[in-house]
N, CA, C and O atoms as CSV, one atom per row, in Angstrom:
chain,resi,resn,atom,element,x,y,z
A,1,MET,N,N,17.436,15.471,-1.984
A,1,MET,CA,C,17.081,14.562,-0.921
A,1,MET,C,C,15.599,14.226,-1.052
A,1,MET,O,O,14.796,15.070,-1.449
A,2,LYS,N,N,15.250,13.008,-0.719
A,2,LYS,CA,C,13.864,12.554,-0.769
A,2,LYS,C,C,13.320,12.456,0.648
A,2,LYS,O,O,13.899,11.783,1.501
A,3,PHE,N,N,12.182,13.145,0.896
A,3,PHE,CA,C,11.567,13.172,2.215
A,3,PHE,C,C,10.246,12.416,2.234
A,3,PHE,O,O,9.487,12.428,1.265
A,4,GLY,N,N,9.994,11.765,3.349
A,4,GLY,CA,C,8.680,11.256,3.709
A,4,GLY,C,C,8.254,12.062,4.936
A,4,GLY,O,O,9.083,12.386,5.787
A,5,ILE,N,N,6.983,12.381,5.025
A,5,ILE,CA,C,6.479,13.218,6.117
A,5,ILE,C,C,5.382,12.462,6.852
A,5,ILE,O,O,4.529,11.828,6.230
A,6,LEU,N,N,5.408,12.531,8.180
A,6,LEU,CA,C,4.365,11.952,9.024
A,6,LEU,C,C,3.724,13.069,9.835
A,6,LEU,O,O,4.415,13.793,10.551
A,7,VAL,N,N,2.400,13.212,9.726
A,7,VAL,CA,C,1.650,14.219,10.482
A,7,VAL,C,C,0.683,13.474,11.397
A,7,VAL,O,O,-0.160,12.711,10.927
A,8,SER,N,N,0.807,13.696,12.708
A,8,SER,CA,C,-0.029,12.935,13.647
A,8,SER,C,C,-0.886,13.818,14.549
A,8,SER,O,O,-1.366,13.356,15.584
A,9,GLU,N,N,-1.082,15.069,14.177
A,9,GLU,CA,C,-1.941,15.974,14.946
A,9,GLU,C,C,-2.945,16.641,14.014
A,9,GLU,O,O,-2.686,16.816,12.823
A,10,GLY,N,N,-4.090,17.010,14.572
A,10,GLY,CA,C,-5.144,17.652,13.806
A,10,GLY,C,C,-4.768,19.040,13.331
A,10,GLY,O,O,-3.788,19.616,13.804
A,11,PRO,N,N,-5.538,19.582,12.400
A,11,PRO,CA,C,-5.179,20.853,11.774
A,11,PRO,C,C,-5.333,22.095,12.640
A,11,PRO,O,O,-4.631,23.080,12.411
A,12,TYR,N,N,-6.212,22.086,13.611
A,12,TYR,CA,C,-6.442,23.306,14.385
A,12,TYR,C,C,-6.219,23.129,15.876
A,12,TYR,O,O,-6.542,24.024,16.657
A,13,THR,N,N,-5.673,21.994,16.286
A,13,THR,CA,C,-5.432,21.750,17.704
A,13,THR,C,C,-3.956,21.789,18.069
A,13,THR,O,O,-3.601,21.773,19.248
A,14,HIS,N,N,-3.104,21.841,17.065
A,14,HIS,CA,C,-1.663,21.741,17.274
A,14,HIS,C,C,-0.983,22.367,16.065
A,14,HIS,O,O,-1.578,22.407,14.988
A,15,GLN,N,N,0.216,22.844,16.206
A,15,GLN,CA,C,0.919,23.479,15.089
A,15,GLN,C,C,1.560,22.475,14.132
A,15,GLN,O,O,2.148,22.876,13.127
A,16,ALA,N,N,1.458,21.185,14.424
A,16,ALA,CA,C,2.142,20.165,13.623
A,16,ALA,C,C,1.782,20.224,12.142
A,16,ALA,O,O,2.665,20.123,11.291
A,17,SER,N,N,0.510,20.384,11.825
A,17,SER,CA,C,0.101,20.409,10.424
A,17,SER,C,C,0.653,21.639,9.707
A,17,SER,O,O,1.160,21.536,8.590
A,18,ASP,N,N,0.554,22.791,10.344
A,18,ASP,CA,C,1.123,24.013,9.752
A,18,ASP,C,C,2.626,23.866,9.540
A,18,ASP,O,O,3.149,24.227,8.486
A,19,SER,N,N,3.314,23.337,10.546
A,19,SER,CA,C,4.774,23.162,10.447
A,19,SER,C,C,5.138,22.177,9.350
A,19,SER,O,O,6.092,22.398,8.603
A,20,ALA,N,N,4.383,21.092,9.250
A,20,ALA,CA,C,4.638,20.099,8.200
A,20,ALA,C,C,4.437,20.711,6.821
A,20,ALA,O,O,5.247,20.508,5.917
A,21,TYR,N,N,3.358,21.456,6.669
A,21,TYR,CA,C,3.078,22.102,5.389
A,21,TYR,C,C,4.205,23.069,5.011
A,21,TYR,O,O,4.679,23.057,3.875
A,22,GLN,N,N,4.627,23.897,5.951
A,22,GLN,CA,C,5.710,24.853,5.686
A,22,GLN,C,C,7.014,24.128,5.355
A,22,GLN,O,O,7.766,24.564,4.483
A,23,PHE,N,N,7.278,23.029,6.048
A,23,PHE,CA,C,8.481,22.234,5.769
A,23,PHE,C,C,8.425,21.685,4.339
A,23,PHE,O,O,9.402,21.777,3.595
A,24,VAL,N,N,7.290,21.120,3.967
A,24,VAL,CA,C,7.141,20.553,2.620
A,24,VAL,C,C,7.330,21.642,1.566
A,24,VAL,O,O,8.037,21.428,0.581
A,25,MET,N,N,6.714,22.792,1.757
A,25,MET,CA,C,6.854,23.877,0.787
A,25,MET,C,C,8.308,24.334,0.665
A,25,MET,O,O,8.795,24.580,-0.438
A,26,ALA,N,N,8.995,24.447,1.800
A,26,ALA,CA,C,10.406,24.859,1.780
A,26,ALA,C,C,11.270,23.802,1.091
A,26,ALA,O,O,12.161,24.140,0.311
A,27,ALA,N,N,11.014,22.536,1.374
A,27,ALA,CA,C,11.787,21.455,0.753
A,27,ALA,C,C,11.592,21.453,-0.760
A,27,ALA,O,O,12.557,21.327,-1.514
A,28,LEU,N,N,10.359,21.592,-1.195
A,28,LEU,CA,C,10.089,21.617,-2.634
A,28,LEU,C,C,10.733,22.833,-3.295
A,28,LEU,O,O,11.255,22.734,-4.405
A,29,ALA,N,N,10.699,23.976,-2.616
A,29,ALA,CA,C,11.304,25.192,-3.164
A,29,ALA,C,C,12.813,25.051,-3.338
A,29,ALA,O,O,13.406,25.679,-4.215
A,30,LYS,N,N,13.426,24.227,-2.503
A,30,LYS,CA,C,14.869,23.991,-2.588
A,30,LYS,C,C,15.217,22.851,-3.542
A,30,LYS,O,O,16.386,22.489,-3.675
A,31,GLY,N,N,14.218,22.290,-4.200
A,31,GLY,CA,C,14.468,21.251,-5.188
A,31,GLY,C,C,14.477,19.836,-4.645
A,31,GLY,O,O,14.847,18.907,-5.363
A,32,HIS,N,N,14.083,19.650,-3.404
A,32,HIS,CA,C,14.005,18.310,-2.829
A,32,HIS,C,C,12.706,17.645,-3.269
A,32,HIS,O,O,11.789,18.311,-3.752
A,33,GLU,N,N,12.635,16.339,-3.101
A,33,GLU,CA,C,11.430,15.584,-3.430
A,33,GLU,C,C,10.706,15.205,-2.142
A,33,GLU,O,O,11.330,14.785,-1.167
A,34,VAL,N,N,9.402,15.355,-2.149
A,34,VAL,CA,C,8.582,14.873,-1.048
A,34,VAL,C,C,7.767,13.718,-1.609
A,34,VAL,O,O,6.836,13.911,-2.391
A,35,GLN,N,N,8.139,12.521,-1.193
A,35,GLN,CA,C,7.536,11.313,-1.745
A,35,GLN,C,C,6.096,11.139,-1.280
A,35,GLN,O,O,5.220,10.766,-2.060
A,36,ARG,N,N,5.862,11.416,0.004
A,36,ARG,CA,C,4.533,11.164,0.572
A,36,ARG,C,C,4.377,11.925,1.875
A,36,ARG,O,O,5.343,12.125,2.612
A,37,VAL,N,N,3.142,12.350,2.152
A,37,VAL,CA,C,2.768,12.844,3.465
A,37,VAL,C,C,1.751,11.845,4.009
A,37,VAL,O,O,0.699,11.628,3.408
A,38,PHE,N,N,2.072,11.245,5.141
A,38,PHE,CA,C,1.201,10.234,5.756
A,38,PHE,C,C,0.546,10.845,6.984
A,38,PHE,O,O,1.234,11.348,7.872
A,39,PHE,N,N,-0.775,10.804,7.038
A,39,PHE,CA,C,-1.548,11.361,8.141
A,39,PHE,C,C,-2.009,10.227,9.042
A,39,PHE,O,O,-2.677,9.294,8.597
A,40,TYR,N,N,-1.641,10.323,10.326
A,40,TYR,CA,C,-1.860,9.241,11.278
A,40,TYR,C,C,-2.449,9.808,12.563
A,40,TYR,O,O,-2.339,11.010,12.806
A,41,HIS,N,N,-3.059,8.987,13.376
A,41,HIS,CA,C,-3.722,9.411,14.618
A,41,HIS,C,C,-4.662,10.589,14.312
A,41,HIS,O,O,-5.406,10.536,13.332
A,42,ASP,N,N,-4.641,11.642,15.129
A,42,ASP,CA,C,-5.524,12.789,14.880
A,42,ASP,C,C,-5.148,13.561,13.617
A,42,ASP,O,O,-5.911,14.411,13.160
A,43,GLY,N,N,-3.989,13.272,13.058
A,43,GLY,CA,C,-3.582,13.912,11.815
A,43,GLY,C,C,-4.530,13.631,10.659
A,43,GLY,O,O,-4.559,14.384,9.685
A,44,VAL,N,N,-5.313,12.545,10.757
A,44,VAL,CA,C,-6.261,12.231,9.684
A,44,VAL,C,C,-7.315,13.320,9.539
A,44,VAL,O,O,-7.949,13.431,8.490
A,45,ASN,N,N,-7.507,14.123,10.579
A,45,ASN,CA,C,-8.485,15.214,10.497
A,45,ASN,C,C,-8.060,16.304,9.519
A,45,ASN,O,O,-8.862,17.179,9.191
A,46,ASN,N,N,-6.836,16.269,9.054
A,46,ASN,CA,C,-6.371,17.194,8.015
A,46,ASN,C,C,-6.981,16.865,6.658
A,46,ASN,O,O,-6.888,17.666,5.729
A,47,ALA,N,N,-7.597,15.709,6.536
A,47,ALA,CA,C,-8.045,15.218,5.238
A,47,ALA,C,C,-9.534,15.372,4.967
A,47,ALA,O,O,-9.983,15.033,3.872
A,48,THR,N,N,-10.303,15.859,5.900
A,48,THR,CA,C,-11.743,15.919,5.700
A,48,THR,C,C,-12.192,17.213,5.034
A,48,THR,O,O,-11.816,18.307,5.455
A,49,ARG,N,N,-12.989,17.075,4.005
A,49,ARG,CA,C,-13.518,18.255,3.308
A,49,ARG,C,C,-14.637,18.918,4.089
A,49,ARG,O,O,-15.165,19.941,3.653
A,50,LEU,N,N,-15.013,18.359,5.237
A,50,LEU,CA,C,-16.066,18.933,6.066
A,50,LEU,C,C,-15.556,20.089,6.928
A,50,LEU,O,O,-16.341,20.744,7.614
A,51,THR,N,N,-14.254,20.340,6.896
A,51,THR,CA,C,-13.656,21.424,7.664
A,51,THR,C,C,-14.052,22.774,7.064
A,51,THR,O,O,-13.907,22.990,5.860
A,52,GLU,N,N,-14.549,23.673,7.903
A,52,GLU,CA,C,-14.923,25.009,7.446
A,52,GLU,C,C,-14.452,26.051,8.457
A,52,GLU,O,O,-15.217,26.454,9.332
A,53,PRO,N,N,-13.190,26.492,8.343
A,53,PRO,CA,C,-12.696,27.523,9.256
A,53,PRO,C,C,-13.322,28.883,8.930
A,53,PRO,O,O,-13.848,29.068,7.833
A,54,PRO,N,N,-13.271,29.834,9.866
A,54,PRO,CA,C,-13.757,31.191,9.582
A,54,PRO,C,C,-13.013,31.785,8.379
A,54,PRO,O,O,-11.887,31.389,8.078
A,55,GLN,N,N,-13.651,32.731,7.705
A,55,GLN,CA,C,-13.068,33.319,6.492
A,55,GLN,C,C,-11.717,33.971,6.719
A,55,GLN,O,O,-10.887,34.003,5.811
A,56,ASP,N,N,-11.481,34.495,7.922
A,56,ASP,CA,C,-10.217,35.188,8.173
A,56,ASP,C,C,-9.126,34.251,8.704
A,56,ASP,O,O,-8.049,34.711,9.084
A,57,ASP,N,N,-9.392,32.960,8.731
A,57,ASP,CA,C,-8.420,31.971,9.201
A,57,ASP,C,C,-7.886,31.185,8.011
A,57,ASP,O,O,-8.522,31.128,6.958
A,58,ARG,N,N,-6.729,30.589,8.184
A,58,ARG,CA,C,-6.168,29.758,7.111
A,58,ARG,C,C,-6.979,28.473,6.985
A,58,ARG,O,O,-7.497,27.956,7.975
A,59,HIS,N,N,-7.086,27.963,5.760
A,59,HIS,CA,C,-7.816,26.724,5.505
A,59,HIS,C,C,-6.775,25.634,5.254
A,59,HIS,O,O,-6.348,25.415,4.121
A,60,ILE,N,N,-6.383,24.966,6.315
A,60,ILE,CA,C,-5.282,24.005,6.256
A,60,ILE,C,C,-5.582,22.858,5.300
A,60,ILE,O,O,-4.702,22.439,4.549
A,61,VAL,N,N,-6.797,22.351,5.316
A,61,VAL,CA,C,-7.159,21.240,4.433
A,61,VAL,C,C,-6.998,21.651,2.969
A,61,VAL,O,O,-6.448,20.896,2.167
A,62,ASN,N,N,-7.475,22.835,2.627
A,62,ASN,CA,C,-7.323,23.314,1.245
A,62,ASN,C,C,-5.860,23.492,0.862
A,62,ASN,O,O,-5.483,23.241,-0.283
A,63,ARG,N,N,-5.035,23.921,1.808
A,63,ARG,CA,C,-3.601,24.053,1.529
A,63,ARG,C,C,-3.014,22.711,1.104
A,63,ARG,O,O,-2.279,22.624,0.120
A,64,TRP,N,N,-3.352,21.659,1.863
A,64,TRP,CA,C,-2.840,20.331,1.527
A,64,TRP,C,C,-3.347,19.880,0.157
A,64,TRP,O,O,-2.588,19.328,-0.640
A,65,SER,N,N,-4.629,20.116,-0.112
A,65,SER,CA,C,-5.201,19.726,-1.409
A,65,SER,C,C,-4.507,20.443,-2.558
A,65,SER,O,O,-4.184,19.829,-3.575
A,66,GLU,N,N,-4.280,21.735,-2.398
A,66,GLU,CA,C,-3.595,22.510,-3.434
A,66,GLU,C,C,-2.160,22.036,-3.633
A,66,GLU,O,O,-1.665,21.994,-4.759
A,67,LEU,N,N,-1.497,21.680,-2.538
A,67,LEU,CA,C,-0.133,21.163,-2.620
A,67,LEU,C,C,-0.102,19.863,-3.420
A,67,LEU,O,O,0.764,19.673,-4.275
A,68,ALA,N,N,-1.046,18.973,-3.139
A,68,ALA,CA,C,-1.108,17.699,-3.861
A,68,ALA,C,C,-1.348,17.929,-5.344
A,68,ALA,O,O,-0.739,17.267,-6.186
A,69,ASP,N,N,-2.224,18.856,-5.663
A,69,ASP,CA,C,-2.547,19.139,-7.057
A,69,ASP,C,C,-1.365,19.771,-7.792
A,69,ASP,O,O,-1.021,19.358,-8.900
A,70,LYS,N,N,-0.760,20.753,-7.179
A,70,LYS,CA,C,0.314,21.506,-7.842
A,70,LYS,C,C,1.624,20.732,-7.928
A,70,LYS,O,O,2.321,20.793,-8.940
A,71,HIS,N,N,1.960,19.997,-6.855
A,71,HIS,CA,C,3.275,19.343,-6.782
A,71,HIS,C,C,3.212,17.824,-6.871
A,71,HIS,O,O,4.240,17.151,-6.793
A,72,LYS,N,N,2.008,17.283,-7.033
A,72,LYS,CA,C,1.822,15.829,-7.171
A,72,LYS,C,C,2.381,15.057,-5.976
A,72,LYS,O,O,2.965,13.986,-6.140
A,73,VAL,N,N,2.198,15.609,-4.771
A,73,VAL,CA,C,2.620,14.935,-3.538
A,73,VAL,C,C,1.517,13.970,-3.127
A,73,VAL,O,O,0.341,14.332,-3.122
A,74,ASP,N,N,1.891,12.757,-2.785
A,74,ASP,CA,C,0.966,11.718,-2.362
A,74,ASP,C,C,0.530,11.980,-0.921
A,74,ASP,O,O,1.357,11.935,-0.010
A,75,LEU,N,N,-0.757,12.252,-0.705
A,75,LEU,CA,C,-1.306,12.494,0.632
A,75,LEU,C,C,-2.085,11.259,1.060
A,75,LEU,O,O,-3.157,10.979,0.522
A,76,VAL,N,N,-1.554,10.525,2.018
A,76,VAL,CA,C,-2.141,9.253,2.431
A,76,VAL,C,C,-2.673,9.354,3.851
A,76,VAL,O,O,-1.995,9.854,4.749
A,77,VAL,N,N,-3.892,8.873,4.040
A,77,VAL,CA,C,-4.568,8.891,5.327
A,77,VAL,C,C,-4.644,7.454,5.837
A,77,VAL,O,O,-5.092,6.562,5.118
A,78,CYS,N,N,-4.209,7.228,7.070
A,78,CYS,CA,C,-4.245,5.886,7.662
A,78,CYS,C,C,-5.692,5.410,7.778
A,78,CYS,O,O,-6.527,6.091,8.374
A,79,VAL,N,N,-5.982,4.260,7.216
A,79,VAL,CA,C,-7.345,3.743,7.189
A,79,VAL,C,C,-7.887,3.483,8.596
A,79,VAL,O,O,-9.026,3.849,8.884
A,80,ALA,N,N,-7.115,2.870,9.464
A,80,ALA,CA,C,-7.607,2.551,10.812
A,80,ALA,C,C,-7.883,3.819,11.618
A,80,ALA,O,O,-8.920,3.929,12.272
A,81,ALA,N,N,-6.958,4.771,11.569
A,81,ALA,CA,C,-7.137,6.032,12.297
A,81,ALA,C,C,-8.315,6.817,11.729
A,81,ALA,O,O,-9.068,7.440,12.477
A,82,ALA,N,N,-8.474,6.786,10.412
A,82,ALA,CA,C,-9.572,7.515,9.773
A,82,ALA,C,C,-10.920,6.924,10.171
A,82,ALA,O,O,-11.830,7.661,10.552
A,83,LEU,N,N,-11.055,5.620,10.089
A,83,LEU,CA,C,-12.333,4.993,10.416
A,83,LEU,C,C,-12.711,5.217,11.873
A,83,LEU,O,O,-13.889,5.394,12.185
A,84,ARG,N,N,-11.726,5.213,12.769
A,84,ARG,CA,C,-12.007,5.495,14.185
A,84,ARG,C,C,-12.600,6.890,14.373
A,84,ARG,O,O,-13.322,7.137,15.339
A,85,ARG,N,N,-12.295,7.794,13.451
A,85,ARG,CA,C,-12.748,9.178,13.565
A,85,ARG,C,C,-13.872,9.509,12.585
A,85,ARG,O,O,-14.213,10.676,12.389
A,86,GLY,N,N,-14.441,8.477,11.976
A,86,GLY,CA,C,-15.575,8.677,11.071
A,86,GLY,C,C,-15.216,9.230,9.713
A,86,GLY,O,O,-16.077,9.767,9.016
A,87,ILE,N,N,-13.962,9.108,9.325
A,87,ILE,CA,C,-13.522,9.637,8.028
A,87,ILE,C,C,-13.460,8.489,7.029
A,87,ILE,O,O,-12.712,7.527,7.203
A,88,LYS,N,N,-14.258,8.616,5.990
A,88,LYS,CA,C,-14.320,7.618,4.919
A,88,LYS,C,C,-14.044,8.316,3.594
A,88,LYS,O,O,-13.919,9.539,3.542
A,89,ASP,N,N,-13.952,7.538,2.533
A,89,ASP,CA,C,-13.647,8.093,1.212
A,89,ASP,C,C,-14.563,9.253,0.828
A,89,ASP,O,O,-14.114,10.229,0.227
A,90,GLU,N,N,-15.843,9.147,1.172
A,90,GLU,CA,C,-16.796,10.175,0.724
A,90,GLU,C,C,-16.601,11.536,1.386
A,90,GLU,O,O,-17.163,12.524,0.912
A,91,VAL,N,N,-15.826,11.621,2.462
A,91,VAL,CA,C,-15.584,12.927,3.098
A,91,VAL,C,C,-14.147,13.408,2.912
A,91,VAL,O,O,-13.755,14.422,3.489
A,92,LEU,N,N,-13.365,12.697,2.118
A,92,LEU,CA,C,-11.987,13.122,1.879
A,92,LEU,C,C,-11.937,14.358,0.992
A,92,LEU,O,O,-12.683,14.473,0.019
A,93,ALA,N,N,-11.059,15.267,1.340
A,93,ALA,CA,C,-10.804,16.435,0.501
A,93,ALA,C,C,-10.033,15.982,-0.746
A,93,ALA,O,O,-9.400,14.926,-0.729
A,94,PRO,N,N,-10.080,16.761,-1.812
A,94,PRO,CA,C,-9.333,16.410,-3.027
A,94,PRO,C,C,-7.844,16.229,-2.734
A,94,PRO,O,O,-7.255,16.971,-1.949
A,95,GLY,N,N,-7.255,15.230,-3.382
A,95,GLY,CA,C,-5.825,14.982,-3.253
A,95,GLY,C,C,-5.449,13.972,-2.191
A,95,GLY,O,O,-4.319,13.484,-2.181
A,96,PHE,N,N,-6.368,13.646,-1.294
A,96,PHE,CA,C,-6.103,12.666,-0.241
A,96,PHE,C,C,-6.603,11.295,-0.661
A,96,PHE,O,O,-7.542,11.176,-1.448
A,97,ARG,N,N,-5.967,10.266,-0.127
A,97,ARG,CA,C,-6.447,8.901,-0.330
A,97,ARG,C,C,-6.247,8.105,0.951
A,97,ARG,O,O,-5.352,8.404,1.742
A,98,ILE,N,N,-7.068,7.109,1.149
A,98,ILE,CA,C,-6.987,6.260,2.338
A,98,ILE,C,C,-6.205,5.007,1.993
A,98,ILE,O,O,-6.425,4.388,0.952
A,99,SER,N,N,-5.285,4.640,2.883
A,99,SER,CA,C,-4.509,3.414,2.705
A,99,SER,C,C,-4.006,2.957,4.070
A,99,SER,O,O,-4.354,3.542,5.096
A,100,GLY,N,N,-3.200,1.928,4.075
A,100,GLY,CA,C,-2.731,1.354,5.335
A,100,GLY,C,C,-1.344,1.815,5.742
A,100,GLY,O,O,-0.690,2.594,5.049
A,101,LEU,N,N,-0.918,1.306,6.896
A,101,LEU,CA,C,0.391,1.662,7.447
A,101,LEU,C,C,1.555,1.230,6.554
A,101,LEU,O,O,2.674,1.722,6.705
A,102,GLY,N,N,1.293,0.330,5.645
A,102,GLY,CA,C,2.344,-0.081,4.708
A,102,GLY,C,C,2.900,1.095,3.922
A,102,GLY,O,O,4.071,1.092,3.540
A,103,GLN,N,N,2.065,2.101,3.679
A,103,GLN,CA,C,2.512,3.294,2.953
A,103,GLN,C,C,3.525,4.088,3.778
A,103,GLN,O,O,4.453,4.684,3.230
A,104,LEU,N,N,3.339,4.092,5.098
A,104,LEU,CA,C,4.303,4.762,5.986
A,104,LEU,C,C,5.621,3.989,5.997
A,104,LEU,O,O,6.696,4.584,5.917
A,105,VAL,N,N,5.536,2.677,6.094
A,105,VAL,CA,C,6.741,1.836,6.066
A,105,VAL,C,C,7.475,2.028,4.742
A,105,VAL,O,O,8.701,2.132,4.717
A,106,ASP,N,N,6.729,2.074,3.653
A,106,ASP,CA,C,7.313,2.290,2.335
A,106,ASP,C,C,8.098,3.606,2.278
A,106,ASP,O,O,9.189,3.656,1.711
A,107,SER,N,N,7.545,4.657,2.862
A,107,SER,CA,C,8.260,5.940,2.908
A,107,SER,C,C,9.538,5.823,3.717
A,107,SER,O,O,10.576,6.358,3.328
A,108,GLY,N,N,9.466,5.126,4.841
A,108,GLY,CA,C,10.654,4.941,5.674
A,108,GLY,C,C,11.771,4.212,4.944
A,108,GLY,O,O,12.951,4.479,5.173
A,109,ILE,N,N,11.400,3.303,4.075
A,109,ILE,CA,C,12.380,2.523,3.314
A,109,ILE,C,C,12.931,3.313,2.127
A,109,ILE,O,O,14.139,3.319,1.891
A,110,LYS,N,N,12.053,3.974,1.386
A,110,LYS,CA,C,12.444,4.613,0.122
A,110,LYS,C,C,12.998,6.022,0.259
A,110,LYS,O,O,13.671,6.512,-0.648
A,111,CYS,N,N,12.725,6.679,1.377
A,111,CYS,CA,C,13.150,8.079,1.528
A,111,CYS,C,C,14.473,8.181,2.272
A,111,CYS,O,O,14.849,7.290,3.034
A,112,ASP,N,N,15.171,9.287,2.036
A,112,ASP,CA,C,16.401,9.554,2.767
A,112,ASP,C,C,16.110,9.939,4.213
A,112,ASP,O,O,16.882,9.628,5.120
A,113,ARG,N,N,14.975,10.624,4.415
A,113,ARG,CA,C,14.577,11.067,5.757
A,113,ARG,C,C,13.061,10.931,5.895
A,113,ARG,O,O,12.308,11.238,4.970
A,114,LEU,N,N,12.634,10.471,7.058
A,114,LEU,CA,C,11.218,10.481,7.424
A,114,LEU,C,C,11.087,11.474,8.557
A,114,LEU,O,O,11.606,11.247,9.650
A,115,VAL,N,N,10.396,12.579,8.305
A,115,VAL,CA,C,10.292,13.671,9.264
A,115,VAL,C,C,8.903,13.631,9.898
A,115,VAL,O,O,7.892,13.580,9.198
A,116,THR,N,N,8.865,13.655,11.234
A,116,THR,CA,C,7.615,13.533,11.976
A,116,THR,C,C,7.194,14.867,12.577
A,116,THR,O,O,8.007,15.586,13.159
A,117,PHE,N,N,5.901,15.189,12.426
A,117,PHE,CA,C,5.328,16.383,13.007
A,117,PHE,C,C,4.180,15.967,13.912
A,117,PHE,O,O,3.208,15.371,13.449
A,118,GLY,N,N,4.285,16.277,15.199
A,118,GLY,CA,C,3.299,15.871,16.190
A,118,GLY,C,C,3.879,14.799,17.088
A,118,GLY,O,O,5.042,14.416,16.962
A,119,ASP,N,N,3.038,14.322,18.002
A,119,ASP,CA,C,3.496,13.319,18.977
A,119,ASP,C,C,3.877,12.006,18.348
A,119,ASP,O,O,4.278,11.078,19.051
């Protein structure tokens, strides 16, 4: 099965990002394809390399970057939501890219399921 993922909550304010990450890892482990993870609304905060959690806490941004590198999952950040929050190309963590809502629509069309995490 081919999945598209939508994350619309920030990394440390809601469990949506953690749940999305765990879902993606489980899907990949079962042999499914994850076409794209689209970060929208406050979810764009998952993409900034300026995040520095305490050493004893999980580093959600790094998890996403490692996932993109290891599994070649497309991590797309909504341009309008990112700019509203001061996130530009120069502060993106590795593996993320900025694009428009067309990428979300594309996932909805090409994937068997579009799974949403957050509001």
